[in-house]
MIMARKE-444742 format. One line per field, with one value per residue (C-alpha): x, y, z; residue in one letter; residue number from 1. Coordinates in steps of 0.1 Angstrom, whole numbers, always signed. Layout:
u	X,...
v	Y,...
w	Z,...
r	A,...
k	NUM,...
// end
This chain:
u	+0,+11,+3,+8,+16,+7,+37,+37,+16,+31,+16,+11,-11,+17,+42,+67,+72,+70,+89,+120,+106,+81,+50,+55,+89,+73,+82,+57,+73,+107,+98,+86,+48,+57,+74,+43,+25,+53,+48,+11,+15,+39,+16,-12,+8,+19,+53,+58,+50,+55,+56,+44,+67,+63,+72,+107,+104,+142,+145,+122,+140,+173,+162,+151,+176,+183,+149,+135,+122,+124,+105,+88,+102,+101,+99,+95,+78,+81,+54,+72,+41,+10,-12,-38,-43,-56,-30,-1,-14,-20,+17,+28,+4,-9,+7,-4,-28,-42,-62,-39,-41,-38,-29,-17,+18,+9,-19,-16,-38,-40,-69,-73,-62,-66,-103,-106,-90,-115,-144,-132,-129,-163,-181,-163,-160,-142,-131,-135,-131,-122,-144,-140,-165,-154,-166,-166,-174,-169,-131,-134,-146,-177,-193,-230,-237,-265,-271,-249,-220,-225,-214,-241,-223,-196,-197,-165,-160,-196,-212,-234,-265,-251,-239,-259,-232,-202,-183,-151,-131,-98,-80,-74,-87,-86,-87,-91,-62,-84,-101,-69,-76,-101,-73,-61,-24,-6,-33,-45,-71,-84,-101,-131,-137,-131,-125,-150,-180,-170,-169,-203,-218,-205,-223,-192,-195,-179,-182,-174,-158,-162,-131,-128,-96,-76,-72,-59,-53,-23,-35,-25,-3,-32,-38,+0,+2,-31,-19,+11,-9,-31,-1,+12,-22,-21,-51,-31,-18,+18,+53,+65,+96,+87,+101,+108,+78,+85,+84,+49,+38,+74,+85,+123,+141,+174,+186,+169,+186,+204,+196,+171,+141,+105,+87,+49,+36,+28,+62,+83,+121,+144,+181,+208,+183,+197,+174,+188,+180,+146,+131,+95,+86,+51,+24,+20,+55,+75,+113,+131,+167,+195,+174,+186,+163,+178,+174,+139,+124,+89,+78,+41,+19,+47,+67,+105,+121,+157,+185,+163,+178,+155,+174,+169,+135,+119,+82,+66,+29,+12,+40,+60,+97,+113,+147,+177,+158,+167,+145,+166,+165,+131,+113,+77,+59,+21,-5,-5,+27,+53,+90,+107,+139,+170,+150,+160,+136,+155,+158,+126,+107,+71,+55,+18,-8,-11,+18,+45,+82,+96,+129,+161,+143,+152,+130,+147,+152,+122,+101,+64,+56,+19,+21,+37,+74,+80,+101,+130,+142,+141,+178,+197,+231,+259,+279,+263,+278,+290,+306,+291,+268,+262,+227,+211,+231,+233,+237,+273,+278,+307,+288,+281,+316,+331,+310,+319,+356,+352,+334,+362,+389,+373,+379,+412,+424,+419,+443,+465,+442,+450,+428,+426,+401,+394,+405,+371,+362,+333,+355,+382,+356,+343,+379,+388,+358,+367,+402,+389,+368,+396,+420,+394,+393,+431,+439,+471,+460,+481,+470,+476,+458,+445,+448,+426,+411,+435,+464,+448,+444,+481,+491,+471,+488,+523,+522,+507,+477,+446,+421,+420,+393,+387,+363,+346,+329,+304,+266,+263,+295,+306,+332,+350,+367,+393,+409,+443,+462,+440,+413,+376,+365,+355,+318,+327,+346,+317,+294,+315,+318,+280,+272,+295,+281,+245,+250,+275,+299,+332,+365,+377,+414,+429,+444,+480,+471,+457,+482,+491,+483,+512,+515,+522,+517,+554,+548,+531,+565,+564,+532,+548,+580,+560,+540,+571,+582,+554,+576,+610,+625,+609,+587,+609,+593,+558,+529,+496,+470,+456,+423,+404,+376,+399,+427,+449,+446,+455,+484,+500,+498,+511,+540,+549,+548,+569,+596,+595,+600,+565,+551,+517,+505,+497,+488,+458,+435,+437,+406,+407,+377,+377,+389,+418,+406,+393,+409,+393,+409,+402,+425,+417,+380,+378,+368,+384,+366,+381,+377,+395,+425,+427,+428,+457,+477,+467,+479,+514,+516,+507,+534,+559,+549,+528,+494,+466,+447,+414,+382,+353,+335,+364,+356,+357,+376,+407,+405,+407,+437,+454,+446,+460,+493,+494,+488,+459,+435,+427,+397,+391,+355,+338,+326,+340,+323,+355,+391,+386,+400,+432,+455,+441,+444,+480,+489,+469,+494,+520,+496,+484,+476,+446,+427,+446,+439,+471,+493,+474,+480,+517,+518,+497,+520,+550,+533,+526,+563,+577,+555,+557,+520,+490,+460,+441,+469,+470,+433,+429,+451,+425,+396,+364,+345,+323,+310,+277,+270,+235,+218,+181,+157,+151,+114,+120,+144,+178,+173,+147,+172,+180,+143,+136,+165,+163,+131,+147,+162,+197,+220,+222,+255,+263,+288,+308,+291,+257,+246,+259,+237,+251,+235,+247,+256,+271,+274,+256,+269,+240,+250,+226,+237,+246,+212,+194,+172,+193,+208,+240,+242,+273,+267,+297,+294,+313,+297,+280,+245,+244,+256,+229,+203,+214,+210,+175,+165,+174,+154,+124,+126,+128,+98,+74
v	+0,+35,+69,+105,+127,+164,+183,+216,+239,+271,+266,+304,+300,+281,+310,+317,+279,+276,+309,+288,+252,+234,+224,+186,+188,+204,+181,+164,+149,+147,+136,+154,+150,+136,+106,+97,+96,+74,+50,+50,+40,+12,-1,-5,-22,+7,+2,+35,+72,+102,+136,+167,+196,+233,+257,+250,+216,+213,+208,+178,+163,+168,+152,+120,+121,+84,+78,+56,+57,+22,-1,+28,+39,+77,+99,+136,+160,+197,+222,+249,+270,+264,+237,+232,+200,+180,+195,+185,+150,+146,+156,+128,+100,+106,+74,+51,+23,+13,+32,+50,+69,+107,+120,+152,+154,+179,+162,+137,+106,+69,+60,+25,+30,-7,-4,+27,+8,-21,+3,+19,-14,-27,+4,+5,+42,+67,+85,+77,+106,+99,+118,+124,+137,+171,+191,+226,+222,+258,+255,+226,+217,+195,+166,+161,+124,+99,+70,+47,+72,+86,+123,+147,+180,+201,+230,+250,+264,+274,+296,+278,+287,+266,+237,+206,+180,+175,+152,+170,+163,+150,+155,+117,+101,+68,+77,+57,+70,+76,+104,+125,+128,+156,+176,+203,+207,+239,+255,+254,+227,+215,+183,+195,+227,+215,+178,+161,+183,+176,+139,+140,+160,+132,+105,+91,+76,+97,+82,+91,+66,+78,+65,+60,+71,+102,+129,+164,+190,+209,+241,+266,+269,+260,+227,+221,+223,+204,+175,+170,+171,+144,+123,+126,+115,+84,+95,+88,+54,+63,+52,+73,+61,+42,+51,+27,+16,+38,+69,+63,+92,+103,+96,+95,+94,+94,+90,+107,+140,+141,+166,+177,+188,+179,+163,+163,+138,+136,+148,+141,+145,+142,+132,+152,+173,+192,+203,+223,+222,+234,+234,+222,+206,+195,+186,+184,+196,+185,+192,+182,+172,+193,+216,+232,+243,+265,+266,+272,+275,+264,+248,+239,+229,+241,+228,+234,+224,+214,+232,+258,+275,+284,+303,+303,+314,+317,+307,+292,+284,+270,+284,+273,+280,+270,+255,+274,+302,+315,+326,+345,+347,+355,+359,+349,+334,+331,+309,+308,+328,+316,+323,+317,+299,+317,+344,+358,+368,+391,+387,+396,+402,+392,+379,+382,+356,+348,+371,+357,+366,+359,+340,+357,+387,+400,+412,+436,+427,+435,+445,+436,+425,+429,+429,+405,+412,+405,+434,+453,+442,+449,+441,+445,+460,+436,+448,+446,+452,+416,+417,+399,+370,+354,+347,+380,+388,+376,+338,+328,+301,+295,+313,+344,+344,+343,+373,+391,+384,+399,+430,+436,+429,+454,+483,+501,+502,+465,+452,+438,+416,+394,+364,+339,+316,+298,+264,+247,+229,+252,+283,+268,+262,+298,+312,+294,+309,+344,+340,+329,+361,+383,+368,+371,+409,+412,+414,+401,+376,+370,+338,+336,+302,+292,+318,+339,+373,+394,+379,+388,+424,+424,+408,+434,+463,+447,+439,+472,+455,+475,+450,+419,+392,+367,+338,+322,+288,+267,+266,+304,+314,+350,+372,+401,+427,+451,+479,+496,+492,+463,+487,+488,+495,+530,+534,+548,+516,+494,+513,+507,+470,+467,+486,+465,+433,+442,+454,+427,+454,+435,+442,+411,+408,+389,+355,+369,+396,+371,+370,+339,+334,+343,+317,+339,+312,+316,+352,+340,+342,+380,+382,+365,+385,+418,+406,+399,+435,+445,+433,+446,+435,+400,+385,+363,+360,+367,+342,+341,+315,+317,+306,+310,+292,+292,+267,+285,+318,+302,+283,+313,+335,+307,+300,+337,+341,+310,+325,+356,+336,+339,+310,+296,+277,+305,+342,+361,+343,+361,+353,+360,+358,+334,+361,+372,+408,+412,+405,+402,+390,+376,+379,+366,+364,+400,+405,+430,+442,+447,+485,+485,+465,+488,+518,+502,+499,+534,+548,+533,+545,+581,+579,+572,+604,+589,+600,+574,+561,+547,+532,+557,+537,+535,+550,+588,+585,+578,+614,+627,+605,+618,+654,+650,+636,+665,+642,+637,+608,+605,+584,+564,+557,+523,+533,+567,+584,+604,+606,+628,+601,+595,+608,+583,+555,+562,+563,+531,+512,+517,+507,+472,+464,+486,+462,+430,+410,+390,+421,+437,+406,+408,+445,+442,+417,+439,+468,+446,+436,+471,+486,+455,+456,+433,+439,+452,+477,+490,+492,+511,+539,+546,+570,+551,+542,+514,+507,+489,+479,+469,+467,+473,+471,+505,+513,+542,+554,+563,+599,+602,+595,+632,+640,+611,+619,+656,+655,+637,+654,+647,+671,+660,+664,+659,+631,+619,+585,+584,+608,+615,+621,+636,+633,+643,+607,+596,+596,+576,+570,+558,+545,+530,+497,+495,+478,+508,+483,+481,+507,+501,+518,+524,+538,+551,+559,+557,+525,+494,+502,+537,+525,+498,+524,+546,+518,+510,+546,+544,+512,+529,+559,+537,+517,+546
w	+0,-8,+8,-1,+28,+24,+40,+22,+44,+59,+93,+97,+128,+145,+143,+158,+159,+121,+113,+105,+107,+84,+103,+98,+117,+147,+176,+198,+230,+214,+179,+147,+141,+107,+123,+142,+108,+95,+124,+119,+83,+91,+118,+92,+65,+42,+26,+6,+10,-12,+5,-12,-2,-2,+26,+38,+21,+17,+55,+53,+23,+40,+73,+54,+26,+30,+13,+41,+76,+92,+67,+49,+16,+11,-20,-24,-49,-46,-57,-77,-71,-49,-65,-37,-18,-48,-72,-50,-46,-83,-89,-66,-76,-111,-125,-96,-105,-71,-45,-21,+12,+15,+49,+64,+77,+104,+123,+151,+150,+159,+136,+123,+87,+78,+87,+65,+36,+40,+42,+9,-9,+4,-7,-41,-35,-57,-25,+12,+35,+71,+95,+132,+158,+173,+202,+185,+148,+140,+134,+109,+75,+82,+63,+58,+53,+47,+70,+49,+50,+16,+15,+7,+11,+27,+52,+57,+93,+99,+125,+151,+131,+102,+122,+113,+120,+142,+118,+107,+76,+90,+56,+55,+23,+3,-33,-65,-88,-119,-99,-104,-141,-131,-115,-140,-143,-133,-112,-76,-70,-37,-26,-5,-25,-60,-67,-44,-55,-91,-85,-68,-98,-121,-100,-84,-49,-22,+13,+49,+72,+107,+126,+163,+180,+184,+158,+164,+137,+151,+135,+162,+193,+216,+197,+197,+234,+239,+218,+239,+270,+255,+247,+283,+295,+272,+252,+220,+210,+202,+213,+242,+262,+293,+326,+355,+375,+404,+381,+368,+346,+338,+303,+299,+266,+284,+320,+349,+356,+390,+417,+443,+422,+419,+390,+390,+365,+338,+324,+294,+297,+267,+266,+284,+304,+334,+363,+392,+428,+439,+404,+399,+366,+357,+355,+317,+310,+279,+282,+250,+245,+260,+280,+312,+340,+367,+405,+418,+383,+376,+344,+343,+313,+290,+261,+259,+226,+222,+240,+258,+288,+317,+344,+382,+396,+361,+359,+328,+327,+296,+274,+243,+242,+208,+202,+215,+233,+267,+296,+321,+358,+373,+340,+336,+306,+309,+293,+255,+252,+227,+224,+190,+184,+196,+213,+247,+275,+298,+335,+354,+321,+317,+285,+289,+279,+241,+232,+209,+205,+170,+165,+175,+192,+226,+254,+276,+313,+335,+306,+304,+269,+260,+222,+198,+192,+154,+142,+157,+190,+227,+230,+262,+263,+254,+285,+319,+354,+355,+321,+290,+294,+327,+340,+329,+298,+262,+258,+251,+225,+202,+174,+195,+208,+173,+163,+196,+188,+153,+168,+193,+167,+144,+168,+160,+196,+201,+174,+202,+223,+252,+260,+288,+306,+338,+325,+323,+291,+283,+288,+265,+237,+240,+241,+209,+192,+205,+192,+158,+156,+167,+141,+113,+120,+119,+156,+170,+197,+228,+245,+282,+284,+318,+346,+368,+361,+382,+362,+329,+341,+349,+316,+297,+314,+315,+277,+267,+251,+239,+254,+275,+274,+302,+298,+328,+320,+339,+337,+330,+311,+314,+297,+314,+292,+304,+284,+284,+316,+326,+338,+330,+294,+286,+276,+242,+235,+248,+225,+194,+202,+208,+176,+155,+170,+164,+129,+120,+109,+111,+95,+75,+69,+39,+45,+43,+69,+94,+123,+143,+179,+203,+232,+262,+290,+300,+312,+344,+361,+355,+375,+405,+402,+402,+431,+452,+446,+469,+498,+490,+523,+520,+547,+570,+604,+591,+590,+572,+562,+527,+513,+480,+463,+433,+439,+413,+431,+464,+450,+432,+464,+486,+463,+463,+501,+505,+483,+504,+535,+549,+570,+559,+590,+615,+615,+600,+575,+542,+520,+482,+459,+429,+404,+426,+427,+463,+496,+531,+563,+598,+628,+663,+654,+641,+604,+581,+550,+515,+520,+553,+540,+510,+534,+553,+521,+510,+544,+539,+503,+514,+542,+514,+496,+468,+454,+451,+421,+433,+417,+419,+445,+470,+504,+506,+538,+516,+502,+537,+544,+513,+521,+556,+541,+516,+487,+462,+455,+418,+408,+377,+366,+360,+326,+315,+286,+278,+289,+320,+343,+322,+349,+375,+349,+342,+379,+385,+363,+392,+420,+410,+446,+445,+421,+426,+458,+456,+453,+481,+503,+499,+504,+535,+551,+541,+560,+590,+591,+585,+613,+635,+640,+638,+616,+647,+656,+620,+617,+650,+636,+608,+613,+621,+589,+576,+541,+532,+496,+483,+449,+443,+414,+399,+395,+372,+344,+358,+347,+375,+403,+408,+411,+436,+459,+454,+474,+503,+534,+522,+504,+467,+448,+412,+406,+377,+381,+397,+424,+459,+489,+521,+555,+589,+597,+564,+526,+499,+464,+442,+407,+381,+366,+330,+322,+337,+357,+389,+412,+432,+466,+486,+521,+541,+578,+611,+621,+606,+620,+605,+571,+570,+580,+551,+526,+541,+536,+499,+495,+511,+488,+457,+469,+472
r	X,X,X,X,X,X,X,X,X,X,X,X,X,X,X,X,X,X,X,X,X,X,X,X,X,X,X,X,X,X,X,X,X,X,X,X,X,X,X,X,X,X,X,X,X,X,X,X,X,X,X,X,X,X,X,X,X,X,X,X,X,X,X,X,X,X,X,X,X,X,X,X,X,X,X,X,X,X,X,X,X,X,X,X,X,X,X,X,X,X,X,X,X,X,X,X,X,X,X,X,X,X,X,X,X,X,X,X,X,X,X,X,X,X,X,X,X,X,X,X,X,X,X,X,X,X,X,X,X,X,X,X,X,X,X,X,X,X,X,X,X,X,X,X,X,X,X,X,X,X,X,X,X,X,X,X,X,X,X,X,X,X,X,X,X,X,X,X,X,X,X,X,X,X,X,X,X,X,X,X,X,X,X,X,X,X,X,X,X,X,X,X,X,X,X,X,X,X,X,X,X,X,X,X,X,X,X,X,X,X,X,X,X,X,X,X,X,X,X,X,X,X,X,X,X,X,X,X,X,X,X,X,X,X,X,X,X,X,X,X,X,X,X,X,X,X,X,X,X,X,X,X,X,X,X,X,X,X,X,X,X,X,X,X,X,X,X,X,X,X,X,X,X,X,X,X,X,X,X,X,X,X,X,X,X,X,X,X,X,X,X,X,X,X,X,X,X,X,X,X,X,X,X,X,X,X,X,X,X,X,X,X,X,X,X,X,X,X,X,X,X,X,X,X,X,X,X,X,X,X,X,X,X,X,X,X,X,X,X,X,X,X,X,X,X,X,X,X,X,X,X,X,X,X,X,X,X,X,X,X,X,X,X,X,X,X,X,X,X,X,X,X,X,X,X,X,X,X,X,X,X,X,X,X,X,X,X,X,X,X,X,X,X,X,X,X,X,X,X,X,X,X,X,X,X,X,X,X,X,X,X,X,X,X,X,X,X,X,X,X,X,X,X,X,X,X,X,X,X,X,X,X,X,X,X,X,X,X,X,X,X,X,X,X,X,X,X,X,X,X,X,X,X,X,X,X,X,X,X,X,X,X,X,X,X,X,X,X,X,X,X,X,X,X,X,X,X,X,X,X,X,X,X,X,X,X,X,X,X,X,X,X,X,X,X,X,X,X,X,X,X,X,X,X,X,X,X,X,X,X,X,X,X,X,X,X,X,X,X,X,X,X,X,X,X,X,X,X,X,X,X,X,X,X,X,X,X,X,X,X,X,X,X,X,X,X,X,X,X,X,X,X,X,X,X,X,X,X,X,X,X,X,X,X,X,X,X,X,X,X,X,X,X,X,X,X,X,X,X,X,X,X,X,X,X,X,X,X,X,X,X,X,X,X,X,X,X,X,X,X,X,X,X,X,X,X,X,X,X,X,X,X,X,X,X,X,X,X,X,X,X,X,X,X,X,X,X,X,X,X,X,X,X,X,X,X,X,X,X,X,X,X,X,X,X,X,X,X,X,X,X,X,X,X,X,X,X,X,X,X,X,X,X,X,X,X,X,X,X,X,X,X,X,X,X,X,X,X,X,X,X,X,X,X,X,X,X,X,X,X,X,X,X,X,X,X,X,X,X,X,X,X,X,X,X,X,X,X,X,X,X,X,X,X,X,X,X,X,X,X,X,X,X,X,X,X,X,X,X,X,X,X,X,X,X,X,X,X,X,X,X,X,X,X,X,X,X,X,X,X,X,X,X,X,X,X,X,X,X,X,X,X,X,X,X,X,X,X
k	1,2,3,4,5,6,7,8,9,10,11,12,13,14,15,16,17,18,19,20,21,22,23,24,25,26,27,28,29,30,31,32,33,34,35,36,37,38,39,40,41,42,43,44,45,46,47,48,49,50,51,52,53,54,55,56,57,58,59,60,61,62,63,64,65,66,67,68,69,70,71,72,73,74,75,76,77,78,79,80,81,82,83,84,85,86,87,88,89,90,91,92,93,94,95,96,97,98,99,100,101,102,103,104,105,106,107,108,109,110,111,112,113,114,115,116,117,118,119,120,121,122,123,124,125,126,127,128,129,130,131,132,133,134,135,136,137,138,139,140,141,142,143,144,145,146,147,148,149,150,151,152,153,154,155,156,157,158,159,160,161,162,163,164,165,166,167,168,169,170,171,172,173,174,175,176,177,178,179,180,181,182,183,184,185,186,187,188,189,190,191,192,193,194,195,196,197,198,199,200,201,202,203,204,205,206,207,208,209,210,211,212,213,214,215,216,217,218,219,220,221,222,223,224,225,226,227,228,229,230,231,232,233,234,235,236,237,238,239,240,241,242,243,244,245,246,247,248,249,250,251,252,253,254,255,256,257,258,259,260,261,262,263,264,265,266,267,268,269,270,271,272,273,274,275,276,277,278,279,280,281,282,283,284,285,286,287,288,289,290,291,292,293,294,295,296,297,298,299,300,301,302,303,304,305,306,307,308,309,310,311,312,313,314,315,316,317,318,319,320,321,322,323,324,325,326,327,328,329,330,331,332,333,334,335,336,337,338,339,340,341,342,343,344,345,346,347,348,349,350,351,352,353,354,355,356,357,358,359,360,361,362,363,364,365,366,367,368,369,370,371,372,373,374,375,376,377,378,379,380,381,382,383,384,385,386,387,388,389,390,391,392,393,394,395,396,397,398,399,400,401,402,403,404,405,406,407,408,409,410,411,412,413,414,415,416,417,418,419,420,421,422,423,424,425,426,427,428,429,430,431,432,433,434,435,436,437,438,439,440,441,442,443,444,445,446,447,448,449,450,451,452,453,454,455,456,457,458,459,460,461,462,463,464,465,466,467,468,469,470,471,472,473,474,475,476,477,478,479,480,481,482,483,484,485,486,487,488,489,490,491,492,493,494,495,496,497,498,499,500,501,502,503,504,505,506,507,508,509,510,511,512,513,514,515,516,517,518,519,520,521,522,523,524,525,526,527,528,529,530,531,532,533,534,535,536,537,538,539,540,541,542,543,544,545,546,547,548,549,550,551,552,553,554,555,556,557,558,559,560,561,562,563,564,565,566,567,568,569,570,571,572,573,574,575,576,577,578,579,580,581,582,583,584,585,586,587,588,589,590,591,592,593,594,595,596,597,598,599,600,601,602,603,604,605,606,607,608,609,610,611,612,613,614,615,616,617,618,619,620,621,622,623,624,625,626,627,628,629,630,631,632,633,634,635,636,637,638,639,640,641,642,643,644,645,646,647,648,649,650,651,652,653,654,655,656,657,658,659,660,661,662,663,664,665,666,667,668,669,670,671,672,673,674,675,676,677,678,679,680,681,682,683,684,685,686,687,688,689,690,691,692,693,694,695,696,697,698,699,700,701,702,703,704,705,706,707,708,709,710,711,712,713,714,715,716,717,718,719,720,721,722,723,724,725,726,727,728,729,730,731,732,733,734,735,736,737,738,739,740,741,742,743,744,745,746,747,748,749,750,751,752,753,754,755,756,757,758,759,760,761,762,763,764,765,766,767,768
// end
């Protein structure tokens, strides 16, 4: 037996799912709907099928280019122009000599096709139409029939006043091949509208065989989601992967993910799915191959197609997320919403019910999307406070990293670029892609291989590079970019990189101009050598314990201290963060913040007659220290829009301990030795101060900050970054984040309680 499968429709009501995917390849519980049709044909004795292709038909032909699916032989015909349902079938089967089946490639069913064939033969019909009883007939073409099944007429999607039957035309037919002689060549010709009425006029027998079983025309997104819900509830006879008995209602294509999460059956999980701690999946959730669901996320009644990323605390209810899309931290997708392939839903954003986001579009963090996003974009900045990527930023893949590398390399000041990573496999893959993009744009790439972020900052400054790029791997990869001197990238440079990336305006060098990668891994000894210079008299007789979450950071510092003669079993505990950029300490149960340790080193530098180069958010108390010593404190900005902080940046190149936690640790121990003092004794010589840092969601545009805080009881001052509020008991530096959705607050006061109260006051003002 042969069949013709109609697989040429556009599926316009299924967009954005079908924007870049033919409807028959839409996946149901991990498999294209077309393959369920293949399985049905095989189950009922069919040995060959010809597919009529139209919209994106090449994708179907490519997927089954072997010409077979299991025992079913496959052939393809392509409509060069729309021929209608009957015209397309005639193109495929005009030379056939036996009755054959016509079936849609985009409808799910488990009907008994063998019974339909017997009915057709017993009736000696020219055409047998398979009918199915439906609850709401208004969305279907209906069949009016006599008691013996003979078709009397057709009604196309009637209003209730015209509904006289609930038997829908399923689009499944048994056809005698000579009927195709009535189909004209070259024009559009349909079955129900043209061919069947013509056959009936000529006295041919057209019958309806009402079949029992499941049939669902996946005509829109609601039907697409509903069909998979029915499959999970076993209302459809189809092959779903069985799970072990103790996991009843959970369908597993691969191994059960590991972790402390909750599954509420029925649920389908594909291969290589990862689910983080505290996540809740189900009921009626379909999670396709390669998906990742973050901590505390909730996925209910939703379908996630291949390689979707759902970040921590996101919530999806009755939504569709297409292949490769990303839903960032805390975002919400509501019932009937759909996210196209490769699209990004920003952190905290909300996509309202029945709203669709087209493929590759971006919804800005914390936005509320109430209308379809088809054109343009709601794209977030490439650079955020934490760098590029991470949980709330653009997704980092080898493809996006290659483009990012080309964008950076196309900037004139970035023609000498340093690059390094944290040593994880995922970071190495992204680093290689970045290097490829940099090289393609003509940059000379200096590879420092595996290191930590503070080292790359040093290497960038020491080697006189225009830009340094550090790649963090793991579940949420992130890229940090530093500029000349290893300092933060100026905003004008960020903007140029962002614009080149968005417009794909890349410089492409010729093959002969493409420079090789310089292996700079041997330069690590220079880092240790410069670090040791922070203790010119060495550290014999000193002791300190070192700890860092990054074993490489800890090892490098311990090795340096041992060379300087410092013991590592006793003394204060020096704690470094994983990037090597921050240092805190503990001595005899007393904690010392990063700001206090910075102040201790600054005090010693001032006593030696030097000015200071400080980040803009360093405590203001340091300015008073500098003034008391007859020196100056220059400040460099986080994201300068011009070169107004160039003096501070130049000086910073000689004071690496300000921004490198390892250098600061060595300098601190040198100060303690020189002054023969403990941390407590050094700290007690400083003026009393305490710093509290918090970040809050900004309920208004950053431009409104001056108005909000200008109405408070504090003295408002203009600042080069953010705004400054002065109160009798302390100072506040309030700086909007790069995304414009967060505000960072630094409170400085003489004691911890007052600083915390100042932060709480800002939160209260923002929450009005």
